BALOBA-1460 file (C-alpha; in Angstrom, 3 decimals):
// residues 55
<rec num="1" residu="m" x="34.703" y="-98.897" z="-9.383"/>
<rec num="2" residu="k" x="38.262" y="-100.196" z="-8.880"/>
<rec num="3" residu="k" x="39.557" y="-96.601" z="-8.611"/>
<rec num="4" residu="l" x="37.018" y="-95.737" z="-5.901"/>
<rec num="5" residu="q" x="37.758" y="-98.814" z="-3.755"/>
<rec num="6" residu="p" x="40.677" y="-97.287" z="-1.776"/>
<rec num="7" residu="f" x="38.569" y="-94.224" z="-0.994"/>
<rec num="8" residu="i" x="35.888" y="-96.462" z="0.474"/>
<rec num="9" residu="i" x="38.174" y="-98.821" z="2.380"/>
<rec num="10" residu="l" x="40.508" y="-96.221" z="3.919"/>
<rec num="11" residu="p" x="37.821" y="-94.370" z="5.964"/>
<rec num="12" residu="l" x="36.482" y="-97.685" z="7.226"/>
<rec num="13" residu="l" x="39.928" y="-98.728" z="8.386"/>
<rec num="14" residu="l" x="40.445" y="-95.425" z="10.144"/>
<rec num="15" residu="l" x="37.090" y="-95.687" z="11.908"/>
<rec num="16" residu="l" x="37.732" y="-99.227" z="13.066"/>
<rec num="17" residu="s" x="41.180" y="-98.451" z="14.399"/>
<rec num="18" residu="s" x="39.922" y="-95.398" z="16.318"/>
<rec num="19" residu="c" x="37.190" y="-97.518" z="17.942"/>
<rec num="20" residu="e" x="39.851" y="-100.008" z="19.012"/>
<rec num="21" residu="l" x="41.945" y="-97.135" z="20.388"/>
<rec num="22" residu="v" x="39.034" y="-95.784" z="22.392"/>
<rec num="23" residu="g" x="38.352" y="-99.270" z="23.736"/>
<rec num="24" residu="d" x="42.000" y="-99.665" z="24.831"/>
<rec num="25" residu="i" x="42.012" y="-96.267" z="26.493"/>
<rec num="26" residu="f" x="38.764" y="-97.135" z="28.347"/>
<rec num="27" residu="e" x="40.176" y="-100.457" z="29.447"/>
<rec num="28" residu="a" x="43.374" y="-98.779" z="30.745"/>
<rec num="29" residu="g" x="41.222" y="-96.243" z="32.601"/>
<rec num="30" residu="v" x="39.170" y="-98.981" z="34.227"/>
<rec num="31" residu="w" x="42.338" y="-100.734" z="35.475"/>
<rec num="32" residu="a" x="43.787" y="-97.489" z="36.719"/>
<rec num="33" residu="g" x="40.544" y="-96.863" z="38.635"/>
<rec num="34" residu="v" x="40.586" y="-100.351" z="40.135"/>
<rec num="35" residu="l" x="44.194" y="-99.902" z="41.212"/>
<rec num="36" residu="l" x="43.413" y="-96.516" z="42.766"/>
<rec num="37" residu="v" x="40.463" y="-97.961" z="44.748"/>
<rec num="38" residu="v" x="42.642" y="-100.815" z="46.048"/>
<rec num="39" residu="v" x="45.348" y="-98.387" z="47.144"/>
<rec num="40" residu="v" x="42.832" y="-96.062" z="48.895"/>
<rec num="41" residu="v" x="41.108" y="-98.947" z="50.669"/>
<rec num="42" residu="g" x="44.502" y="-100.325" z="51.783"/>
<rec num="43" residu="l" x="45.535" y="-96.924" z="53.059"/>
<rec num="44" residu="v" x="42.261" y="-96.502" z="55.041"/>
<rec num="45" residu="i" x="42.713" y="-99.931" z="56.595"/>
<rec num="46" residu="f" x="46.318" y="-99.086" z="57.463"/>
<rec num="47" residu="v" x="45.373" y="-95.756" z="59.109"/>
<rec num="48" residu="i" x="42.476" y="-97.331" z="61.086"/>
<rec num="49" residu="g" x="44.844" y="-100.107" z="62.178"/>
<rec num="50" residu="r" x="47.401" y="-97.562" z="63.396"/>
<rec num="51" residu="l" x="44.803" y="-95.535" z="65.253"/>
<rec num="52" residu="f" x="43.064" y="-98.395" z="67.083"/>
<rec num="53" residu="g" x="45.827" y="-100.966" z="67.118"/>
<rec num="54" residu="r" x="48.348" y="-101.805" z="69.845"/>
<rec num="55" residu="k" x="51.128" y="-99.275" z="70.451"/>
């Protein structure tokens, strides 16, 4: 059983690290999406302000 232990532990470690990687990628994607929404909303407010604001 001692000789089989690395073959059992190694796949588990690889699976756990890939799940962590996917979670990190998803989290980065969420923050990128939030940043993009903030920039677009700011740009829309700027354009509307320029169109209807004082000249």
